[in-house]
TORKOLMI-41074 format. One record per residue (C-alpha): residue number from 1; residue in three letters; y, x, z. Coordinates in nm, 2 decimals. Each point is the difference from the previous one (the first is absolute). Layout:
N
+-----+---------+--------+--------+--------+
| num | residuo |      y |      x |      z |
+-----+---------+--------+--------+--------+
| NUM |     ALA |      Y |      X |      Z |
...
+-----+---------+--------+--------+--------+
//
This chain:
369
+-----+---------+--------+--------+--------+
| num | residuo |      y |      x |      z |
+-----+---------+--------+--------+--------+
|   1 |     MET |  -3.01 |   2.66 |   2.34 |
|   2 |     SER |   0.28 |   0.00 |  -0.25 |
|   3 |     TRP |   0.32 |  -0.20 |   0.03 |
|   4 |     LEU |   0.19 |  -0.14 |  -0.30 |
|   5 |     LYS |   0.33 |  -0.18 |   0.03 |
|   6 |     TRP |   0.22 |  -0.12 |  -0.28 |
|   7 |     LEU |   0.32 |  -0.19 |   0.01 |
|   8 |     PHE |   0.12 |  -0.22 |  -0.29 |
|   9 |     ASP |   0.35 |  -0.12 |   0.11 |
|  10 |     ASP |   0.27 |  -0.15 |  -0.22 |
|  11 |     GLN |   0.26 |  -0.03 |   0.27 |
|  12 |     LYS |   0.10 |   0.16 |   0.33 |
|  13 |     ASN |   0.06 |  -0.18 |   0.33 |
|  14 |     THR |  -0.23 |  -0.29 |  -0.08 |
|  15 |     ASN |  -0.10 |  -0.29 |   0.21 |
|  16 |     SER |  -0.37 |  -0.10 |   0.02 |
|  17 |     SER |  -0.12 |  -0.36 |  -0.05 |
|  18 |     PRO |  -0.18 |  -0.16 |   0.30 |
|  19 |     ASN |  -0.34 |   0.16 |   0.04 |
|  20 |     ASN |  -0.28 |  -0.18 |  -0.19 |
|  21 |     GLN |  -0.33 |   0.17 |   0.05 |
|  22 |     ALA |  -0.24 |  -0.08 |  -0.28 |
|  23 |     PRO |  -0.38 |  -0.04 |   0.04 |
|  24 |     LEU |  -0.22 |   0.26 |  -0.17 |
|  25 |     PRO |  -0.13 |  -0.10 |  -0.34 |
|  26 |     THR |  -0.37 |  -0.10 |   0.02 |
|  27 |     ASP |  -0.15 |   0.28 |   0.22 |
|  28 |     GLY |   0.32 |   0.21 |  -0.02 |
|  29 |     THR |  -0.16 |   0.26 |  -0.22 |
|  30 |     ILE |   0.16 |   0.10 |  -0.34 |
|  31 |     SER |  -0.20 |   0.22 |  -0.24 |
|  32 |     ASN |   0.25 |   0.07 |  -0.28 |
|  33 |     VAL |   0.37 |   0.00 |  -0.08 |
|  34 |     GLN |  -0.03 |  -0.30 |  -0.23 |
|  35 |     LEU |  -0.11 |  -0.22 |   0.29 |
|  36 |     LEU |   0.26 |   0.17 |   0.22 |
|  37 |     GLN |   0.27 |  -0.10 |  -0.25 |
|  38 |     GLN |  -0.12 |  -0.36 |   0.02 |
|  39 |     VAL |   0.02 |   0.00 |   0.38 |
|  40 |     ILE |   0.35 |   0.13 |  -0.02 |
|  41 |     GLU |   0.10 |  -0.27 |  -0.25 |
|  42 |     GLN |  -0.14 |  -0.27 |   0.22 |
|  43 |     ALA |   0.19 |   0.14 |   0.30 |
|  44 |     PHE |   0.33 |   0.00 |  -0.20 |
|  45 |     VAL |  -0.05 |  -0.36 |  -0.10 |
|  46 |     ALA |  -0.08 |  -0.10 |   0.36 |
|  47 |     GLN |   0.30 |   0.21 |   0.11 |
|  48 |     THR |  -0.23 |   0.18 |   0.25 |
|  49 |     THR |   0.18 |   0.27 |   0.19 |
|  50 |     ASP |  -0.29 |   0.20 |   0.16 |
|  51 |     TRP |  -0.36 |   0.04 |  -0.09 |
|  52 |     SER |  -0.28 |   0.26 |  -0.03 |
|  53 |     VAL |  -0.31 |   0.07 |  -0.20 |
|  54 |     ASN |  -0.30 |   0.23 |   0.02 |
|  55 |     TYR |  -0.02 |   0.20 |  -0.32 |
|  56 |     VAL |  -0.35 |   0.14 |  -0.09 |
|  57 |     GLY |   0.09 |   0.10 |  -0.36 |
|  58 |     ASN |   0.08 |   0.35 |  -0.13 |
|  59 |     THR |   0.26 |   0.15 |   0.23 |
|  60 |     ARG |   0.15 |   0.19 |  -0.30 |
|  61 |     ASP |   0.14 |  -0.35 |  -0.09 |
|  62 |     LEU |   0.21 |   0.02 |   0.31 |
|  63 |     THR |   0.26 |   0.23 |  -0.14 |
|  64 |     LYS |   0.37 |  -0.07 |  -0.01 |
|  65 |     SER |   0.01 |  -0.03 |  -0.38 |
|  66 |     VAL |  -0.30 |  -0.23 |  -0.02 |
|  67 |     MET |   0.12 |  -0.22 |   0.29 |
|  68 |     SER |   0.35 |  -0.02 |  -0.15 |
|  69 |     LYS |  -0.15 |  -0.14 |  -0.32 |
|  70 |     VAL |  -0.22 |  -0.24 |   0.19 |
|  71 |     PHE |   0.31 |  -0.14 |   0.19 |
|  72 |     GLU |   0.21 |   0.00 |  -0.32 |
|  73 |     GLN |  -0.27 |  -0.20 |  -0.19 |
|  74 |     ALA |  -0.05 |  -0.24 |   0.29 |
|  75 |     ILE |   0.37 |  -0.08 |   0.02 |
|  76 |     ARG |   0.02 |  -0.05 |  -0.38 |
|  77 |     ASN |  -0.29 |  -0.24 |   0.01 |
|  78 |     VAL |   0.15 |  -0.25 |   0.24 |
|  79 |     ASP |   0.27 |  -0.24 |  -0.11 |
|  80 |     ASP |   0.36 |   0.13 |  -0.02 |
|  81 |     TYR |   0.11 |  -0.19 |   0.31 |
|  82 |     THR |  -0.27 |   0.17 |   0.21 |
|  83 |     HIS |   0.07 |   0.33 |  -0.16 |
|  84 |     TYR |   0.37 |   0.00 |   0.09 |
|  85 |     VAL |  -0.03 |  -0.13 |   0.36 |
|  86 |     VAL |  -0.21 |   0.31 |   0.07 |
|  87 |     LYS |   0.25 |   0.24 |   0.16 |
|  88 |     ASN |  -0.21 |   0.31 |   0.09 |
|  89 |     TYR |  -0.35 |   0.09 |   0.09 |
|  90 |     THR |  -0.19 |   0.28 |   0.18 |
|  91 |     LEU |  -0.37 |   0.10 |   0.03 |
|  92 |     ASN |  -0.19 |   0.23 |   0.23 |
|  93 |     ALA |  -0.35 |   0.12 |  -0.09 |
|  94 |     ILE |  -0.23 |   0.17 |   0.25 |
|  95 |     SER |  -0.32 |   0.16 |  -0.14 |
|  96 |     ASP |  -0.30 |   0.12 |   0.20 |
|  97 |     GLN |  -0.25 |   0.27 |  -0.09 |
|  98 |     ALA |  -0.24 |  -0.25 |  -0.16 |
|  99 |     GLY |   0.26 |  -0.10 |  -0.25 |
| 100 |     ASN |   0.08 |  -0.34 |   0.14 |
| 101 |     SER |   0.37 |  -0.09 |   0.03 |
| 102 |     THR |   0.20 |  -0.26 |   0.19 |
| 103 |     ILE |   0.32 |  -0.09 |  -0.18 |
| 104 |     THR |   0.27 |  -0.20 |   0.18 |
| 105 |     PHE |   0.29 |  -0.16 |  -0.18 |
| 106 |     HIS |   0.34 |  -0.12 |   0.10 |
| 107 |     VAL |   0.24 |  -0.20 |  -0.23 |
| 108 |     ASP |   0.35 |  -0.11 |   0.07 |
| 109 |     TYR |   0.13 |  -0.30 |  -0.20 |
| 110 |     ARG |   0.35 |  -0.12 |  -0.07 |
| 111 |     GLU |  -0.11 |  -0.35 |   0.12 |
| 112 |     SER |  -0.26 |  -0.11 |   0.24 |
| 113 |     LYS |  -0.27 |  -0.23 |  -0.12 |
| 114 |     ALA |   0.17 |  -0.30 |   0.17 |
| 115 |     GLN |   0.33 |   0.10 |  -0.16 |
| 116 |     SER |  -0.16 |   0.01 |  -0.35 |
| 117 |     ALA |  -0.15 |  -0.34 |   0.07 |
| 118 |     ALA |   0.35 |  -0.13 |   0.08 |
| 119 |     VAL |   0.13 |   0.14 |  -0.33 |
| 120 |     THR |  -0.28 |  -0.19 |  -0.18 |
| 121 |     ALA |   0.08 |  -0.32 |   0.19 |
| 122 |     LYS |   0.37 |   0.04 |  -0.09 |
| 123 |     ALA |  -0.08 |   0.06 |  -0.37 |
| 124 |     GLN |  -0.21 |  -0.31 |   0.00 |
| 125 |     GLU |   0.28 |  -0.20 |   0.15 |
| 126 |     VAL |   0.26 |   0.13 |  -0.24 |
| 127 |     VAL |  -0.22 |  -0.06 |  -0.30 |
| 128 |     ARG |  -0.07 |  -0.36 |   0.12 |
| 129 |     LEU |   0.37 |  -0.07 |   0.05 |
| 130 |     LEU |   0.15 |   0.17 |  -0.31 |
| 131 |     LEU |  -0.26 |  -0.05 |  -0.28 |
| 132 |     THR |  -0.11 |  -0.31 |  -0.17 |
| 133 |     ASN |  -0.29 |  -0.08 |  -0.23 |
| 134 |     ASP |   0.23 |  -0.04 |  -0.30 |
| 135 |     MET |   0.14 |   0.35 |   0.03 |
| 136 |     ASN |  -0.12 |   0.28 |  -0.23 |
| 137 |     GLU |  -0.04 |   0.37 |   0.09 |
| 138 |     HIS |   0.36 |   0.09 |  -0.11 |
| 139 |     GLN |   0.14 |  -0.26 |   0.24 |
| 140 |     LYS |  -0.23 |   0.09 |   0.28 |
| 141 |     VAL |   0.07 |   0.37 |  -0.02 |
| 142 |     LYS |   0.38 |  -0.05 |   0.00 |
| 143 |     SER |  -0.02 |  -0.24 |   0.29 |
| 144 |     LEU |  -0.20 |   0.23 |   0.22 |
| 145 |     HIS |   0.21 |   0.31 |  -0.10 |
| 146 |     ASP |   0.31 |  -0.19 |   0.10 |
| 147 |     TRP |  -0.15 |  -0.11 |   0.33 |
| 148 |     VAL |  -0.07 |   0.36 |   0.10 |
| 149 |     VAL |   0.35 |   0.13 |  -0.10 |
| 150 |     LEU |   0.17 |  -0.29 |   0.18 |
| 151 |     ASN |  -0.21 |   0.03 |   0.32 |
| 152 |     PHE |  -0.04 |   0.38 |   0.03 |
| 153 |     ALA |   0.28 |   0.25 |   0.05 |
| 154 |     TYR |  -0.04 |   0.37 |  -0.07 |
| 155 |     ASP |  -0.02 |   0.21 |   0.32 |
| 156 |     PRO |   0.21 |   0.31 |  -0.04 |
| 157 |     ALA |  -0.11 |   0.12 |   0.34 |
| 158 |     LEU |  -0.36 |   0.02 |  -0.13 |
| 159 |     LYS |  -0.13 |  -0.16 |   0.32 |
| 160 |     TYR |  -0.19 |  -0.29 |  -0.16 |
| 161 |     HIS |  -0.26 |   0.07 |  -0.27 |
| 162 |     SER |  -0.24 |  -0.28 |  -0.04 |
| 163 |     ALA |  -0.02 |  -0.35 |  -0.14 |
| 164 |     TYR |  -0.04 |  -0.13 |   0.35 |
| 165 |     ASP |   0.32 |   0.17 |   0.10 |
| 166 |     GLY |   0.17 |  -0.18 |  -0.28 |
| 167 |     ILE |  -0.12 |  -0.35 |   0.11 |
| 168 |     ARG |   0.05 |   0.08 |   0.37 |
| 169 |     PHE |   0.33 |   0.19 |   0.01 |
| 170 |     GLY |   0.13 |  -0.07 |  -0.35 |
| 171 |     ARG |   0.02 |   0.37 |  -0.08 |
| 172 |     SER |  -0.23 |   0.25 |  -0.17 |
| 173 |     VAL |   0.00 |   0.27 |  -0.26 |
| 174 |     CYS |  -0.17 |   0.03 |  -0.34 |
| 175 |     GLU |  -0.35 |  -0.01 |   0.15 |
| 176 |     GLY |   0.07 |  -0.33 |   0.17 |
| 177 |     TYR |   0.16 |  -0.15 |  -0.31 |
| 178 |     SER |  -0.28 |   0.10 |  -0.23 |
| 179 |     LEU |  -0.27 |  -0.11 |   0.25 |
| 180 |     MET |   0.16 |  -0.34 |   0.04 |
| 181 |     ILE |   0.03 |  -0.05 |  -0.38 |
| 182 |     PHE |  -0.36 |   0.10 |  -0.03 |
| 183 |     ARG |  -0.12 |  -0.25 |   0.26 |
| 184 |     LEU |   0.22 |  -0.28 |  -0.13 |
| 185 |     LEU |  -0.10 |   0.04 |  -0.37 |
| 186 |     SER |  -0.37 |   0.05 |   0.09 |
| 187 |     THR |   0.01 |  -0.32 |   0.20 |
| 188 |     ALA |   0.15 |  -0.18 |  -0.30 |
| 189 |     GLY |  -0.28 |   0.13 |  -0.22 |
| 190 |     ILE |   0.21 |   0.25 |  -0.19 |
| 191 |     ALA |  -0.13 |   0.35 |  -0.08 |
| 192 |     VAL |   0.21 |   0.26 |   0.17 |
| 193 |     ARG |  -0.01 |   0.37 |   0.09 |
| 194 |     ILE |   0.19 |   0.23 |   0.23 |
| 195 |     ALA |   0.14 |   0.30 |  -0.18 |
| 196 |     GLU |   0.13 |   0.32 |   0.15 |
| 197 |     GLY |   0.21 |   0.29 |  -0.11 |
| 198 |     ILE |   0.34 |   0.15 |   0.05 |
| 199 |     GLY |   0.33 |  -0.19 |   0.00 |
| 200 |     ARG |   0.34 |   0.14 |   0.09 |
| 201 |     LYS |  -0.17 |   0.33 |   0.10 |
| 202 |     GLN |  -0.23 |  -0.16 |   0.26 |
| 203 |     GLN |  -0.34 |  -0.16 |   0.02 |
| 204 |     HIS |   0.01 |  -0.35 |  -0.13 |
| 205 |     ALA |  -0.22 |  -0.30 |  -0.05 |
| 206 |     TRP |   0.04 |  -0.31 |  -0.22 |
| 207 |     ASN |  -0.22 |  -0.25 |  -0.18 |
| 208 |     ILE |  -0.16 |  -0.05 |  -0.34 |
| 209 |     VAL |  -0.07 |  -0.37 |  -0.08 |
| 210 |     ARG |  -0.19 |  -0.17 |  -0.28 |
| 211 |     ILE |   0.16 |  -0.31 |  -0.16 |
| 212 |     ASP |  -0.19 |  -0.18 |  -0.27 |
| 213 |     GLY |  -0.21 |   0.31 |  -0.06 |
| 214 |     THR |   0.29 |   0.24 |  -0.03 |
| 215 |     TRP |   0.08 |   0.26 |   0.27 |
| 216 |     TYR |   0.36 |   0.08 |   0.13 |
| 217 |     HIS |   0.15 |   0.20 |   0.28 |
| 218 |     LEU |   0.18 |  -0.18 |   0.28 |
| 219 |     ASP |   0.20 |   0.17 |   0.27 |
| 220 |     ALA |   0.12 |  -0.26 |   0.25 |
| 221 |     THR |   0.13 |   0.28 |   0.23 |
| 222 |     TRP |   0.26 |   0.12 |  -0.25 |
| 223 |     ASP |   0.08 |  -0.36 |  -0.10 |
| 224 |     ASP |   0.12 |  -0.06 |   0.36 |
| 225 |     PRO |   0.37 |   0.12 |   0.05 |
| 226 |     VAL |   0.06 |   0.26 |   0.26 |
| 227 |     PRO |   0.18 |  -0.07 |   0.23 |
| 228 |     ASP |  -0.16 |  -0.35 |   0.00 |
| 229 |     ARG |   0.19 |  -0.28 |  -0.17 |
| 230 |     PRO |  -0.15 |  -0.33 |   0.12 |
| 231 |     GLY |  -0.07 |  -0.23 |  -0.29 |
| 232 |     ILE |   0.03 |   0.27 |  -0.27 |
| 233 |     VAL |  -0.30 |   0.09 |  -0.21 |
| 234 |     GLY |   0.01 |   0.28 |  -0.25 |
| 235 |     TYR |  -0.22 |   0.03 |  -0.32 |
| 236 |     ASP |   0.06 |   0.35 |  -0.12 |
| 237 |     TYR |  -0.35 |   0.10 |   0.08 |
| 238 |     TYR |  -0.17 |  -0.33 |  -0.07 |
| 239 |     LEU |  -0.29 |   0.01 |  -0.26 |
| 240 |     LEU |   0.07 |   0.33 |  -0.17 |
| 241 |     THR |  -0.21 |   0.21 |  -0.25 |
| 242 |     ASP |  -0.12 |   0.35 |   0.08 |
| 243 |     ARG |   0.28 |   0.14 |  -0.21 |
| 244 |     GLU |   0.26 |  -0.21 |   0.19 |
| 245 |     ILE |  -0.13 |   0.08 |   0.35 |
| 246 |     GLU |  -0.03 |   0.37 |  -0.08 |
| 247 |     ARG |   0.37 |   0.04 |  -0.03 |
| 248 |     THR |   0.02 |  -0.03 |   0.37 |
| 249 |     HIS |  -0.35 |   0.03 |   0.13 |
| 250 |     ALA |  -0.26 |   0.28 |  -0.04 |
| 251 |     ILE |  -0.34 |  -0.17 |   0.00 |
| 252 |     ASN |  -0.28 |   0.18 |   0.17 |
| 253 |     ARG |  -0.22 |   0.08 |  -0.31 |
| 254 |     ASN |  -0.29 |   0.11 |   0.22 |
| 255 |     ILE |  -0.07 |  -0.37 |   0.05 |
| 256 |     SER |  -0.11 |  -0.23 |  -0.29 |
| 257 |     TYR |   0.23 |  -0.29 |  -0.05 |
| 258 |     PRO |   0.01 |  -0.27 |  -0.26 |
| 259 |     ARG |   0.22 |   0.08 |  -0.30 |
| 260 |     CYS |   0.33 |  -0.19 |   0.00 |
| 261 |     SER |   0.13 |   0.01 |  -0.36 |
| 262 |     GLN |   0.14 |  -0.34 |  -0.10 |
| 263 |     SER |   0.36 |  -0.07 |   0.07 |
| 264 |     TYR |   0.05 |  -0.31 |   0.21 |
| 265 |     GLU |   0.29 |  -0.10 |  -0.23 |
| 266 |     ARG |  -0.25 |  -0.03 |  -0.28 |
| 267 |     THR |  -0.23 |  -0.20 |   0.23 |
| 268 |     ILE |   0.27 |  -0.25 |   0.09 |
| 269 |     VAL |   0.10 |  -0.05 |  -0.37 |
| 270 |     GLU |  -0.36 |  -0.07 |  -0.08 |
| 271 |     CYS |  -0.03 |  -0.24 |   0.29 |
| 272 |     ILE |   0.31 |  -0.19 |  -0.12 |
| 273 |     GLU |  -0.16 |  -0.05 |  -0.34 |
| 274 |     ARG |  -0.35 |  -0.08 |   0.14 |
| 275 |     ASP |   0.07 |  -0.20 |   0.31 |
| 276 |     ARG |   0.27 |  -0.26 |  -0.10 |
| 277 |     SER |  -0.05 |  -0.19 |   0.32 |
| 278 |     ARG |   0.15 |   0.29 |   0.20 |
| 279 |     LYS |   0.26 |   0.11 |  -0.26 |
| 280 |     ILE |   0.29 |  -0.06 |   0.24 |
| 281 |     TYR |  -0.17 |   0.19 |   0.27 |
| 282 |     TYR |  -0.06 |   0.30 |  -0.22 |
| 283 |     GLN |   0.35 |  -0.01 |  -0.14 |
| 284 |     SER |   0.14 |   0.01 |   0.35 |
| 285 |     LEU |  -0.24 |   0.28 |   0.09 |
| 286 |     TYR |   0.11 |   0.20 |  -0.31 |
| 287 |     ARG |   0.37 |  -0.02 |   0.12 |
| 288 |     THR |  -0.09 |   0.07 |   0.37 |
| 289 |     LEU |  -0.18 |   0.32 |  -0.10 |
| 290 |     GLY |   0.29 |   0.12 |  -0.21 |
| 291 |     PHE |  -0.18 |  -0.01 |  -0.33 |
| 292 |     ILE |   0.31 |  -0.16 |  -0.16 |
| 293 |     TYR |   0.14 |   0.35 |   0.01 |
| 294 |     TRP |  -0.27 |   0.10 |  -0.25 |
| 295 |     GLN |   0.17 |  -0.21 |  -0.26 |
| 296 |     PRO |   0.20 |   0.19 |  -0.26 |
| 297 |     GLU |   0.32 |  -0.20 |   0.07 |
| 298 |     MET |  -0.01 |   0.11 |   0.36 |
| 299 |     ILE |  -0.04 |   0.37 |  -0.08 |
| 300 |     VAL |   0.28 |   0.25 |  -0.05 |
| 301 |     LYS |  -0.12 |   0.34 |  -0.14 |
| 302 |     ASN |   0.30 |   0.24 |   0.04 |
| 303 |     ARG |   0.37 |   0.04 |   0.07 |
| 304 |     GLN |   0.11 |  -0.11 |  -0.34 |
| 305 |     ALA |  -0.21 |  -0.31 |   0.02 |
| 306 |     LEU |   0.12 |  -0.06 |   0.35 |
| 307 |     GLU |   0.37 |  -0.02 |  -0.11 |
| 308 |     LYS |  -0.09 |  -0.25 |  -0.27 |
| 309 |     PHE |  -0.21 |  -0.20 |   0.24 |
| 310 |     ILE |   0.27 |  -0.03 |   0.26 |
| 311 |     GLU |   0.27 |  -0.09 |  -0.25 |
| 312 |     SER |  -0.22 |  -0.27 |  -0.15 |
| 313 |     LYS |  -0.04 |  -0.16 |   0.35 |
| 314 |     SER |   0.37 |   0.03 |   0.10 |
| 315 |     SER |   0.11 |  -0.33 |  -0.16 |
| 316 |     GLN |  -0.28 |  -0.20 |   0.16 |
| 317 |     VAL |   0.08 |  -0.26 |   0.27 |
| 318 |     THR |  -0.22 |   0.18 |   0.25 |
| 319 |     SER |   0.10 |   0.35 |   0.08 |
| 320 |     SER |  -0.32 |   0.11 |   0.18 |
| 321 |     ILE |  -0.28 |   0.14 |  -0.21 |
| 322 |     THR |  -0.33 |   0.19 |   0.07 |
| 323 |     PHE |  -0.17 |   0.22 |  -0.25 |
| 324 |     ARG |  -0.23 |   0.29 |  -0.03 |
| 325 |     TYR |   0.14 |   0.34 |  -0.09 |
| 326 |     LEU |  -0.24 |   0.26 |  -0.13 |
| 327 |     GLN |   0.20 |   0.31 |   0.10 |
| 328 |     GLY |  -0.06 |  -0.05 |   0.37 |
| 329 |     ASP |   0.11 |   0.35 |   0.11 |
| 330 |     GLN |   0.33 |  -0.04 |  -0.17 |
| 331 |     ALA |   0.06 |  -0.37 |   0.07 |
| 332 |     LYS |   0.29 |   0.04 |   0.25 |
| 333 |     GLN |   0.17 |   0.27 |  -0.20 |
| 334 |     ASP |  -0.03 |  -0.19 |  -0.33 |
| 335 |     LEU |   0.11 |  -0.33 |   0.15 |
| 336 |     SER |   0.31 |   0.14 |   0.16 |
| 337 |     ALA |   0.09 |   0.18 |  -0.32 |
| 338 |     VAL |  -0.04 |  -0.32 |  -0.21 |
| 339 |     LEU |   0.21 |  -0.21 |   0.24 |
| 340 |     ARG |   0.28 |   0.26 |  -0.02 |
| 341 |     ALA |  -0.02 |   0.01 |  -0.38 |
| 342 |     ILE |   0.03 |  -0.38 |  -0.04 |
| 343 |     ASN |   0.26 |  -0.02 |   0.29 |
| 344 |     ARG |  -0.21 |  -0.24 |   0.21 |
| 345 |     SER |  -0.06 |   0.00 |   0.37 |
| 346 |     ALA |  -0.33 |  -0.12 |   0.14 |
| 347 |     GLN |  -0.23 |   0.00 |   0.30 |
| 348 |     PHE |  -0.36 |   0.10 |  -0.07 |
| 349 |     SER |  -0.32 |   0.09 |   0.17 |
| 350 |     ILE |  -0.29 |   0.21 |  -0.14 |
| 351 |     GLU |  -0.36 |  -0.04 |   0.11 |
| 352 |     SER |  -0.33 |   0.15 |  -0.12 |
| 353 |     PHE |  -0.23 |  -0.19 |  -0.23 |
| 354 |     VAL |  -0.35 |   0.11 |   0.07 |
| 355 |     ARG |  -0.16 |  -0.26 |  -0.22 |
| 356 |     ALA |   0.15 |   0.13 |  -0.32 |
| 357 |     PRO |  -0.24 |   0.09 |  -0.28 |
| 358 |     GLU |   0.16 |   0.34 |  -0.02 |
| 359 |     GLY |   0.12 |   0.21 |   0.30 |
| 360 |     GLY |   0.36 |   0.08 |   0.09 |
| 361 |     SER |   0.17 |  -0.33 |  -0.06 |
| 362 |     VAL |   0.21 |  -0.19 |   0.25 |
| 363 |     LEU |   0.15 |  -0.35 |   0.05 |
| 364 |     ILE |   0.38 |  -0.03 |   0.00 |
| 365 |     ASN |   0.17 |  -0.30 |   0.15 |
| 366 |     LEU |   0.35 |   0.00 |  -0.13 |
| 367 |     ARG |   0.29 |  -0.23 |   0.11 |
| 368 |     LEU |   0.30 |   0.03 |  -0.23 |
| 369 |     GLU |   0.34 |  -0.05 |   0.16 |
+-----+---------+--------+--------+--------+
//
C-alpha cells in the first residue's frame, strides 16, 4: 500500500468551515481525472468541506503535478465568487495493490455556505433598495460601488477577509471588497470579474466590470480612505483602463481577463452626446471623477507655465484654485520657487492624480494670500 499526501495551502493558521460531509457521486467510483475534476467543481460550488471518492483510473494520474492541474482547472471553471472563497484544500490518496485508490478531500472556505447565502441576501436587499428600473449600467455601477465604500472599512489588522465579514462587522480587506462588488453587480445583472495581482508590494484583488459592452477596472478597496473617513468615497481607481491601472497594480497575466482599453473619460463624453436625457448626470460624473483636470485650461506643464498661470489667477476674486501639474516629482519645489519669485505667499496641498492620461502628474490646490 502506498500513501500520497499533498497540501495546497494559501495561508497559515486557517480556520475550517463547519463540517459538511458530501454524499458519494453515483456509486462513489471515479474512473478518470476529467470526472474527478467535475466532482471537485461541484464540491466547490456546494461549499462542501469533506468528501471522498473511489478512484479506479490509472494511478499514474495521481501525481502531484497532475492533481495540481486538476485542482487549478476546477477552481478556474467555477464562478469568481466561489473561486475566491476557497481558502485552501488538501487531499490524501491511498492506493492498494490492485490499483484502486481512495481519495479524501478537505477544503477550507473564507465563508461558510450559510454566510455566503447571507451575502447573497444582502446583495439582493441593496440592489432592491438602491436601483430603479430607469437607471442605466453607469448609474447602477456607481451606486453599488459607493455603497461598498460607504459601508465597508479596510481592516489594517487583516483579521477580516470575506464579504460576509464586511456586512457583519463592517470591515474587510481586498478579498471582501472585491467579493461584495462581484455579488452586488452580478445580482444587478452586470457582467463582472474578480482580478488578482500585486498592489503596493502585496497580493491584491479588485474587479473588472463591463458597462455597455466595454470593460473597466474597478478597485473599491483603494477608493476607500484609510483610516476610514465616514461619508467619503474616492474615485481614483474607478473604471480605469489596463494602462491606467498598471501604474499601480501588477495584473496576474497567467489569468485571462477582458481587455480594458477605452478611457472612461471618452465614454462619458460619448454618453453626453448620445443620451441627452442624462446629460446633467454625466456632466456631474465627469466633474466628480476629476476629468475636468484633463482639459487644457486646467493643465500646467512646467515651472515657467506655472508662474504665468498663478499670475493670471492673482487678480481674480477667488484666491483658491485647483489645477493639474505635469511635473509631479518637482511640484513642491517648483511651486515654492515661483511663489518666491512673484513675492506671493500661499497655502497649498499636493495630491496624486492616478486618473491622468499620462503618469507623474499631480493636483495642486492653491490658496493665495
